[in-house]
Structure formats: structure tokens, C-alpha cells
N, CA, C and O atoms as a GROMACS GRO file, in nm:
protein
  444
    1MET      N    1  21.407   6.166 -11.514
    1MET     CA    2  21.255   6.142 -11.460
    1MET      C    3  21.203   6.099 -11.607
    1MET      O    4  21.220   6.185 -11.694
    2ALA      N    5  21.151   5.995 -11.642
    2ALA     CA    6  21.145   5.923 -11.776
    2ALA      C    7  20.968   5.975 -11.773
    2ALA      O    8  20.897   5.980 -11.673
    3SER      N    9  20.939   6.001 -11.883
    3SER     CA   10  20.789   6.054 -11.871
    3SER      C   11  20.715   5.919 -11.954
    3SER      O   12  20.594   5.903 -11.939
    4SER      N   13  20.794   5.821 -12.042
    4SER     CA   14  20.756   5.749 -12.090
    4SER      C   15  20.864   5.614 -12.148
    4SER      O   16  20.968   5.663 -12.191
    5PRO      N   17  20.863   5.478 -12.159
    5PRO     CA   18  20.938   5.412 -12.120
    5PRO      C   19  21.028   5.443 -12.251
    5PRO      O   20  21.141   5.394 -12.256
    6SER      N   21  20.990   5.505 -12.333
    6SER     CA   22  21.068   5.520 -12.447
    6SER      C   23  21.171   5.635 -12.445
    6SER      O   24  21.282   5.635 -12.497
    7SER      N   25  21.102   5.748 -12.366
    7SER     CA   26  21.226   5.838 -12.344
    7SER      C   27  21.336   5.846 -12.290
    7SER      O   28  21.350   5.757 -12.206
    8THR      N   29  21.434   5.924 -12.300
    8THR     CA   30  21.522   5.974 -12.247
    8THR      C   31  21.513   5.998 -12.132
    8THR      O   32  21.451   6.098 -12.095
    9ALA      N   33  21.582   5.899 -12.028
    9ALA     CA   34  21.580   5.916 -11.865
    9ALA      C   35  21.678   6.032 -11.816
    9ALA      O   36  21.776   6.057 -11.887
   10SER      N   37  21.658   6.102 -11.704
   10SER     CA   38  21.742   6.206 -11.661
   10SER      C   39  21.709   6.224 -11.518
   10SER      O   40  21.595   6.250 -11.480
   11LEU      N   41  21.848   6.202 -11.413
   11LEU     CA   42  21.818   6.244 -11.302
   11LEU      C   43  21.858   6.424 -11.273
   11LEU      O   44  21.938   6.495 -11.334
   12GLN      N   45  21.796   6.446 -11.195
   12GLN     CA   46  21.791   6.601 -11.147
   12GLN      C   47  21.797   6.641 -10.984
   12GLN      O   48  21.715   6.578 -10.917
   13ALA      N   49  21.838   6.688 -10.946
   13ALA     CA   50  21.840   6.756 -10.825
   13ALA      C   51  21.863   6.922 -10.802
   13ALA      O   52  21.962   6.977 -10.848
   14ARG      N   53  21.760   6.996 -10.725
   14ARG     CA   54  21.751   7.117 -10.743
   14ARG      C   55  21.805   7.184 -10.572
   14ARG      O   56  21.764   7.131 -10.469
   15TYR      N   57  21.886   7.286 -10.574
   15TYR     CA   58  21.954   7.373 -10.479
   15TYR      C   59  21.893   7.531 -10.478
   15TYR      O   60  21.913   7.626 -10.554
   16ARG      N   61  21.831   7.521 -10.388
   16ARG     CA   62  21.742   7.648 -10.377
   16ARG      C   63  21.802   7.753 -10.253
   16ARG      O   64  21.800   7.688 -10.148
   17SER      N   65  21.837   7.845 -10.237
   17SER     CA   66  21.848   7.936 -10.097
   17SER      C   67  21.779   8.058 -10.154
   17SER      O   68  21.726   8.068 -10.265
   18PRO      N   69  21.791   8.165 -10.041
   18PRO     CA   70  21.733   8.284 -10.100
   18PRO      C   71  21.846   8.344 -10.199
   18PRO      O   72  21.802   8.401 -10.299
   19ASN      N   73  21.948   8.339 -10.188
   19ASN     CA   74  22.054   8.376 -10.277
   19ASN      C   75  22.118   8.310 -10.391
   19ASN      O   76  22.183   8.382 -10.467
   20VAL      N   77  22.110   8.178 -10.419
   20VAL     CA   78  22.156   8.081 -10.525
   20VAL      C   79  22.066   7.990 -10.556
   20VAL      O   80  21.994   7.954 -10.463
   21GLU      N   81  22.045   7.933 -10.679
   21GLU     CA   82  21.966   7.848 -10.721
   21GLU      C   83  22.047   7.746 -10.804
   21GLU      O   84  22.068   7.785 -10.919
   22LYS      N   85  22.089   7.648 -10.778
   22LYS     CA   86  22.108   7.552 -10.897
   22LYS      C   87  22.078   7.429 -10.933
   22LYS      O   88  22.038   7.357 -10.842
   23LEU      N   89  22.087   7.374 -11.053
   23LEU     CA   90  22.011   7.265 -11.106
   23LEU      C   91  22.134   7.184 -11.150
   23LEU      O   92  22.220   7.221 -11.229
   24PHE      N   93  22.125   7.054 -11.076
   24PHE     CA   94  22.226   6.941 -11.094
   24PHE      C   95  22.130   6.855 -11.205
   24PHE      O   96  22.018   6.813 -11.173
   25ASP      N   97  22.187   6.835 -11.333
   25ASP     CA   98  22.132   6.687 -11.433
   25ASP      C   99  22.256   6.611 -11.475
   25ASP      O  100  22.374   6.644 -11.466
   26THR      N  101  22.200   6.499 -11.523
   26THR     CA  102  22.282   6.389 -11.551
   26THR      C  103  22.193   6.266 -11.622
   26THR      O  104  22.090   6.220 -11.574
   27GLU      N  105  22.244   6.230 -11.723
   27GLU     CA  106  22.164   6.164 -11.784
   27GLU      C  107  22.199   6.006 -11.790
   27GLU      O  108  22.302   5.999 -11.856
   28PRO      N  109  22.168   5.907 -11.759
   28PRO     CA  110  22.240   5.777 -11.738
   28PRO      C  111  22.273   5.703 -11.842
   28PRO      O  112  22.187   5.686 -11.928
   29GLU      N  113  22.395   5.648 -11.854
   29GLU     CA  114  22.438   5.586 -11.971
   29GLU      C  115  22.323   5.490 -12.024
   29GLU      O  116  22.273   5.418 -11.938
   30GLY      N  117  22.286   5.482 -12.124
   30GLY     CA  118  22.199   5.378 -12.204
   30GLY      C  119  22.040   5.438 -12.180
   30GLY      O  120  21.953   5.351 -12.175
   31SER      N  121  22.009   5.536 -12.168
   31SER     CA  122  21.901   5.611 -12.129
   31SER      C  123  21.829   5.639 -12.271
   31SER      O  124  21.727   5.708 -12.268
   32LYS      N  125  21.863   5.604 -12.359
   32LYS     CA  126  21.803   5.632 -12.487
   32LYS      C  127  21.776   5.510 -12.573
   32LYS      O  128  21.747   5.508 -12.692
   33ASP      N  129  21.794   5.384 -12.470
   33ASP     CA  130  21.765   5.262 -12.543
   33ASP      C  131  21.637   5.246 -12.576
   33ASP      O  132  21.555   5.335 -12.553
   34LYS      N  133  21.609   5.147 -12.626
   34LYS     CA  134  21.455   5.099 -12.660
   34LYS      C  135  21.365   5.082 -12.568
   34LYS      O  136  21.400   5.093 -12.451
   35SER      N  137  21.253   5.057 -12.594
   35SER     CA  138  21.130   5.040 -12.469
   35SER      C  139  21.174   4.952 -12.344
   35SER      O  140  21.200   4.831 -12.352
   36ARG      N  141  21.178   5.022 -12.236
   36ARG     CA  142  21.229   4.899 -12.134
   36ARG      C  143  21.155   4.770 -12.134
   36ARG      O  144  21.190   4.665 -12.080
   37GLU      N  145  21.038   4.794 -12.210
   37GLU     CA  146  20.966   4.636 -12.212
   37GLU      C  147  21.040   4.538 -12.303
   37GLU      O  148  20.997   4.423 -12.293
   38LEU      N  149  21.129   4.554 -12.379
   38LEU     CA  150  21.159   4.486 -12.508
   38LEU      C  151  21.317   4.451 -12.437
   38LEU      O  152  21.387   4.356 -12.472
   39LEU      N  153  21.344   4.529 -12.355
   39LEU     CA  154  21.509   4.469 -12.307
   39LEU      C  155  21.516   4.328 -12.195
   39LEU      O  156  21.450   4.306 -12.093
   40SER      N  157  21.606   4.262 -12.251
   40SER     CA  158  21.643   4.152 -12.184
   40SER      C  159  21.685   4.166 -12.021
   40SER      O  160  21.720   4.270 -11.967
   41THR      N  161  21.676   4.068 -11.974
   41THR     CA  162  21.717   4.085 -11.826
   41THR      C  163  21.852   4.115 -11.789
   41THR      O  164  21.882   4.163 -11.680
   42ALA      N  165  21.942   4.082 -11.892
   42ALA     CA  166  22.066   4.172 -11.862
   42ALA      C  167  22.118   4.294 -11.912
   42ALA      O  168  22.228   4.347 -11.891
   43ASP      N  169  21.995   4.341 -12.003
   43ASP     CA  170  22.011   4.480 -12.064
   43ASP      C  171  21.927   4.570 -11.945
   43ASP      O  172  21.948   4.691 -11.940
   44LYS      N  173  21.836   4.512 -11.854
   44LYS     CA  174  21.786   4.588 -11.753
   44LYS      C  175  21.924   4.626 -11.679
   44LYS      O  176  21.976   4.736 -11.661
   45VAL      N  177  21.971   4.476 -11.635
   45VAL     CA  178  22.048   4.475 -11.526
   45VAL      C  179  22.165   4.571 -11.543
   45VAL      O  180  22.188   4.635 -11.441
   46ALA      N  181  22.239   4.596 -11.641
   46ALA     CA  182  22.299   4.696 -11.702
   46ALA      C  183  22.249   4.837 -11.689
   46ALA      O  184  22.304   4.930 -11.631
   47TYR      N  185  22.152   4.836 -11.744
   47TYR     CA  186  22.063   4.973 -11.708
   47TYR      C  187  22.083   5.046 -11.566
   47TYR      O  188  22.137   5.151 -11.531
   48LEU      N  189  22.015   4.942 -11.499
   48LEU     CA  190  22.012   4.944 -11.362
   48LEU      C  191  22.148   5.023 -11.301
   48LEU      O  192  22.153   5.138 -11.258
   49ALA      N  193  22.267   4.912 -11.314
   49ALA     CA  194  22.400   4.964 -11.266
   49ALA      C  195  22.420   5.072 -11.312
   49ALA      O  196  22.471   5.147 -11.229
   50ALA      N  197  22.402   5.120 -11.411
   50ALA     CA  198  22.441   5.266 -11.494
   50ALA      C  199  22.342   5.364 -11.410
   50ALA      O  200  22.384   5.471 -11.365
   51LEU      N  201  22.196   5.316 -11.392
   51LEU     CA  202  22.149   5.444 -11.332
   51LEU      C  203  22.191   5.467 -11.167
   51LEU      O  204  22.157   5.569 -11.107
   52ARG      N  205  22.262   5.368 -11.111
   52ARG     CA  206  22.301   5.341 -10.955
   52ARG      C  207  22.445   5.433 -10.987
   52ARG      O  208  22.480   5.520 -10.907
   53SER      N  209  22.529   5.403 -11.121
   53SER     CA  210  22.645   5.495 -11.117
   53SER      C  211  22.597   5.646 -11.118
   53SER      O  212  22.642   5.732 -11.043
   54SER      N  213  22.502   5.663 -11.210
   54SER     CA  214  22.438   5.812 -11.236
   54SER      C  215  22.414   5.875 -11.096
   54SER      O  216  22.461   5.985 -11.068
   55VAL      N  217  22.333   5.797 -11.001
   55VAL     CA  218  22.271   5.857 -10.896
   55VAL      C  219  22.420   5.900 -10.763
   55VAL      O  220  22.415   5.981 -10.670
   56ALA      N  221  22.529   5.812 -10.804
   56ALA     CA  222  22.650   5.825 -10.724
   56ALA      C  223  22.706   5.963 -10.787
   56ALA      O  224  22.764   6.041 -10.712
   57LYS      N  225  22.694   5.988 -10.888
   57LYS     CA  226  22.786   6.114 -10.976
   57LYS      C  227  22.741   6.241 -10.920
   57LYS      O  228  22.808   6.322 -10.856
   58LEU      N  229  22.558   6.253 -10.970
   58LEU     CA  230  22.500   6.331 -10.941
   58LEU      C  231  22.502   6.376 -10.760
   58LEU      O  232  22.514   6.490 -10.714
   59GLN      N  233  22.489   6.260 -10.694
   59GLN     CA  234  22.554   6.298 -10.517
   59GLN      C  235  22.664   6.338 -10.516
   59GLN      O  236  22.667   6.429 -10.434
   60GLY      N  237  22.776   6.319 -10.568
   60GLY     CA  238  22.904   6.375 -10.534
   60GLY      C  239  22.897   6.518 -10.625
   60GLY      O  240  22.945   6.615 -10.565
   61GLU      N  241  22.854   6.541 -10.734
   61GLU     CA  242  22.834   6.689 -10.730
   61GLU      C  243  22.782   6.769 -10.668
   61GLU      O  244  22.831   6.881 -10.652
   62VAL      N  245  22.624   6.714 -10.598
   62VAL     CA  246  22.591   6.780 -10.491
   62VAL      C  247  22.662   6.832 -10.379
   62VAL      O  248  22.664   6.950 -10.344
   63ASN      N  249  22.740   6.707 -10.311
   63ASN     CA  250  22.769   6.718 -10.217
   63ASN      C  251  22.900   6.844 -10.223
   63ASN      O  252  22.922   6.928 -10.136
   64ALA      N  253  22.968   6.825 -10.343
   64ALA     CA  254  23.076   6.894 -10.346
   64ALA      C  255  23.054   7.050 -10.418
   64ALA      O  256  23.138   7.136 -10.444
   65PHE      N  257  22.923   7.048 -10.438
   65PHE     CA  258  22.871   7.233 -10.445
   65PHE      C  259  22.796   7.268 -10.336
   65PHE      O  260  22.732   7.373 -10.339
   66LEU      N  261  22.793   7.158 -10.190
   66LEU     CA  262  22.751   7.236 -10.098
   66LEU      C  263  22.861   7.240  -9.984
   66LEU      O  264  22.857   7.307  -9.881
   67THR      N  265  22.969   7.146 -10.031
   67THR     CA  266  23.113   7.162  -9.938
   67THR      C  267  23.155   7.295  -9.992
   67THR      O  268  23.225   7.361  -9.915
   68ARG      N  269  23.127   7.349 -10.111
   68ARG     CA  270  23.202   7.478 -10.164
   68ARG      C  271  23.133   7.586 -10.059
   68ARG      O  272  23.190   7.656  -9.974
   69ARG      N  273  22.976   7.577 -10.097
   69ARG     CA  274  22.877   7.657 -10.004
   69ARG      C  275  22.917   7.687  -9.854
   69ARG      O  276  22.900   7.793  -9.793
   70MET      N  277  22.974   7.570  -9.810
   70MET     CA  278  22.988   7.591  -9.672
   70MET      C  279  23.087   7.653  -9.633
   70MET      O  280  23.074   7.734  -9.541
   71ASP      N  281  23.221   7.628  -9.699
   71ASP     CA  282  23.339   7.676  -9.683
   71ASP      C  283  23.296   7.833  -9.733
   71ASP      O  284  23.338   7.920  -9.657
   72GLU      N  285  23.232   7.873  -9.831
   72GLU     CA  286  23.242   7.969  -9.819
   72GLU      C  287  23.149   8.080  -9.716
   72GLU      O  288  23.171   8.201  -9.711
   73GLY      N  289  23.053   8.014  -9.643
   73GLY     CA  290  22.990   8.057  -9.534
   73GLY      C  291  23.067   8.102  -9.437
   73GLY      O  292  23.065   8.212  -9.382
   74LYS      N  293  23.162   7.971  -9.411
   74LYS     CA  294  23.256   7.983  -9.298
   74LYS      C  295  23.359   8.097  -9.320
   74LYS      O  296  23.399   8.152  -9.217
   75ALA      N  297  23.407   8.139  -9.434
   75ALA     CA  298  23.509   8.227  -9.451
   75ALA      C  299  23.444   8.331  -9.451
   75ALA      O  300  23.513   8.421  -9.404
   76ALA      N  301  23.284   8.386  -9.499
   76ALA     CA  302  23.242   8.504  -9.446
   76ALA      C  303  23.258   8.525  -9.295
   76ALA      O  304  23.326   8.613  -9.242
   77ALA      N  305  23.163   8.405  -9.219
   77ALA     CA  306  23.145   8.460  -9.093
   77ALA      C  307  23.277   8.468  -9.020
   77ALA      O  308  23.275   8.519  -8.908
   78ALA      N  309  23.401   8.419  -9.073
   78ALA     CA  310  23.546   8.435  -9.031
   78ALA      C  311  23.553   8.574  -9.025
   78ALA      O  312  23.577   8.634  -8.920
   79ALA      N  313  23.532   8.630  -9.133
   79ALA     CA  314  23.530   8.750  -9.184
   79ALA      C  315  23.482   8.873  -9.098
   79ALA      O  316  23.528   8.987  -9.112
   80GLY      N  317  23.391   8.837  -9.013
   80GLY     CA  318  23.309   8.905  -8.990
   80GLY      C  319  23.182   8.961  -9.053
   80GLY      O  320  23.142   9.068  -9.008
   81VAL      N  321  23.107   8.894  -9.162
   81VAL     CA  322  23.023   8.948  -9.229
   81VAL      C  323  22.892   8.851  -9.192
   81VAL      O  324  22.891   8.728  -9.186
   82ALA      N  325  22.792   8.934  -9.171
   82ALA     CA  326  22.696   8.854  -9.140
   82ALA      C  327  22.568   8.898  -9.276
   82ALA      O  328  22.592   8.976  -9.369
   83GLY      N  329  22.442   8.830  -9.254
   83GLY     CA  330  22.388   8.843  -9.374
   83GLY      C  331  22.316   8.991  -9.389
   83GLY      O  332  22.257   9.043  -9.295
   84GLY      N  333  22.328   9.048  -9.506
   84GLY     CA  334  22.273   9.160  -9.529
   84GLY      C  335  22.404   9.253  -9.494
   84GLY      O  336  22.390   9.371  -9.461
   85GLY      N  337  22.520   9.194  -9.502
   85GLY     CA  338  22.665   9.260  -9.512
   85GLY      C  339  22.720   9.350  -9.447
   85GLY      O  340  22.804   9.433  -9.484
   86LYS      N  341  22.640   9.325  -9.282
   86LYS     CA  342  22.660   9.375  -9.180
   86LYS      C  343  22.774   9.324  -9.109
   86LYS      O  344  22.782   9.204  -9.134
   87ARG      N  345  22.888   9.370  -9.012
   87ARG     CA  346  23.014   9.326  -8.973
   87ARG      C  347  22.935   9.327  -8.859
   87ARG      O  348  22.834   9.393  -8.838
   88THR      N  349  23.013   9.216  -8.762
   88THR     CA  350  22.998   9.169  -8.668
   88THR      C  351  23.092   9.166  -8.581
   88THR      O  352  23.129   9.049  -8.567
   89VAL      N  353  23.140   9.228  -8.524
   89VAL     CA  354  23.295   9.216  -8.469
   89VAL      C  355  23.282   9.172  -8.323
   89VAL      O  356  23.205   9.235  -8.250
   90GLY      N  357  23.361   9.052  -8.270
   90GLY     CA  358  23.341   9.008  -8.104
   90GLY      C  359  23.297   8.948  -8.110
   90GLY      O  360  23.335   8.869  -8.022
   91VAL      N  361  23.134   8.865  -8.219
   91VAL     CA  362  23.044   8.762  -8.180
   91VAL      C  363  23.108   8.650  -8.245
   91VAL      O  364  23.149   8.643  -8.360
   92GLY      N  365  23.110   8.546  -8.137
   92GLY     CA  366  23.190   8.421  -8.176
   92GLY      C  367  23.018   8.316  -8.164
   92GLY      O  368  22.903   8.338  -8.126
   93VAL      N  369  23.077   8.227  -8.208
   93VAL     CA  370  22.939   8.106  -8.178
   93VAL      C  371  23.004   7.984  -8.133
   93VAL      O  372  23.084   7.921  -8.202
   94ASP      N  373  22.960   7.947  -7.988
   94ASP     CA  374  23.004   7.814  -7.977
   94ASP      C  375  22.953   7.721  -8.037
   94ASP      O  376  22.834   7.690  -8.040
   95ASP      N  377  23.089   7.644  -8.117
   95ASP     CA  378  23.003   7.538  -8.220
   95ASP      C  379  22.966   7.434  -8.132
   95ASP      O  380  22.856   7.383  -8.147
   96GLU      N  381  23.054   7.391  -8.029
   96GLU     CA  382  22.986   7.264  -7.929
   96GLU      C  383  22.856   7.296  -7.897
   96GLU      O  384  22.759   7.236  -7.943
   97ARG      N  385  22.850   7.413  -7.800
   97ARG     CA  386  22.709   7.452  -7.791
   97ARG      C  387  22.579   7.437  -7.839
   97ARG      O  388  22.476   7.391  -7.792
   98GLU      N  389  22.611   7.490  -7.951
   98GLU     CA  390  22.539   7.472  -8.088
   98GLU      C  391  22.485   7.313  -8.158
   98GLU      O  392  22.371   7.276  -8.185
   99GLU      N  393  22.592   7.254  -8.170
   99GLU     CA  394  22.599   7.098  -8.197
   99GLU      C  395  22.479   7.028  -8.108
   99GLU      O  396  22.381   6.967  -8.151
  100GLU      N  397  22.522   7.062  -7.951
  100GLU     CA  398  22.421   7.027  -7.850
  100GLU      C  399  22.309   7.051  -7.829
  100GLU      O  400  22.248   6.958  -7.776
  101ASN      N  401  22.242   7.156  -7.853
  101ASN     CA  402  22.145   7.219  -7.870
  101ASN      C  403  22.066   7.218  -7.977
  101ASN      O  404  21.972   7.296  -7.993
  102TYR      N  405  22.104   7.124  -8.064
  102TYR     CA  406  22.057   7.154  -8.209
  102TYR      C  407  21.926   7.097  -8.183
  102TYR      O  408  21.900   7.011  -8.099
  103GLY      N  409  21.817   7.174  -8.292
  103GLY     CA  410  21.685   7.146  -8.277
  103GLY      C  411  21.593   7.188  -8.149
  103GLY      O  412  21.470   7.184  -8.141
  104GLU      N  413  21.679   7.228  -8.059
  104GLU     CA  414  21.634   7.231  -7.937
  104GLU      C  415  21.591   7.394  -7.922
  104GLU      O  416  21.648   7.485  -7.982
  105GLU      N  417  21.483   7.410  -7.834
  105GLU     CA  418  21.463   7.563  -7.818
  105GLU      C  419  21.542   7.579  -7.665
  105GLU      O  420  21.537   7.510  -7.563
  106VAL      N  421  21.603   7.679  -7.694
  106VAL     CA  422  21.728   7.738  -7.553
  106VAL      C  423  21.704   7.883  -7.552
  106VAL      O  424  21.698   7.977  -7.631
  107VAL      N  425  21.690   7.853  -7.398
  107VAL     CA  426  21.663   8.028  -7.308
  107VAL      C  427  21.794   8.069  -7.294
  107VAL      O  428  21.879   8.000  -7.237
  108ASP      N  429  21.821   8.203  -7.355
  108ASP     CA  430  21.985   8.266  -7.326
  108ASP      C  431  21.969   8.245  -7.160
  108ASP      O  432  21.874   8.271  -7.087
  109GLU      N  433  22.067   8.203  -7.138
  109GLU     CA  434  22.123   8.213  -6.980
  109GLU      C  435  22.217   8.338  -6.951
  109GLU      O  436  22.232   8.378  -6.836
  110GLU      N  437  22.262   8.380  -7.028
  110GLU     CA  438  22.343   8.511  -7.012
  110GLU      C  439  22.246   8.676  -6.948
  110GLU      O  440  22.291   8.780  -6.900
  111ALA      N  441  22.101   8.633  -6.976
  111ALA     CA  442  22.026   8.738  -6.963
  111ALA      C  443  22.055   8.818  -6.865
  111ALA      O  444  21.988   8.920  -6.847
   0.00000   0.00000   0.00000
């Protein structure tokens, strides 16, 4: 996030949940260059290529982090631990049904 053309550019992403907060930060190569107005077209193209590469790198870091968090959540669910540390024995989730009804209001049919 550059505040002025001659400042150092930085890409940031922030993850927040009730239990975890993580900041991802990367600096594109060549972001400490002189003012963008003084750059040649070739320099601007190179800078944009570096920026695109940095975005992909940042996205990879975020995806890896979120994958780890999902795996931790699945492991906790498999161990029978629900939020708040309570044990939930014998409670299963029908993943196929959850996927089918995602975003829909579902009335419990077993009541």
C-alpha cells in the first residue's frame, strides 16, 4: 500500500477469527525505486510483473495458512472437540447434505 509514488510499496492481507489474527506482508521487488513518474515504460512493466509475482506469493502464503487452519479444525472435529472444549460424542455431520444446503435455511426434518 503505497502512500506516495516514492514510498515503499507493501502488500498486506489480514486474517481474523475469534481465536487467531495473522498479518501477511510482502514487499514487491523494486518497490524502493524512484518515483513512478520517472520510470520508463520498460521499468513500469518490470515493476508490474514483480507486483503480480508478489500478489501470487502472498496468495500462496494465505492459502497455506488457511489450509493448515482447516486441517486443524478437521482434526479437532475428528477428536470430538467442539468450540469451547466440549466433547461431542456420536455427533456426525453429513458433509454431502451440508454442501447441498449451503446458504439455505434448513428446517430440521428429524424433529
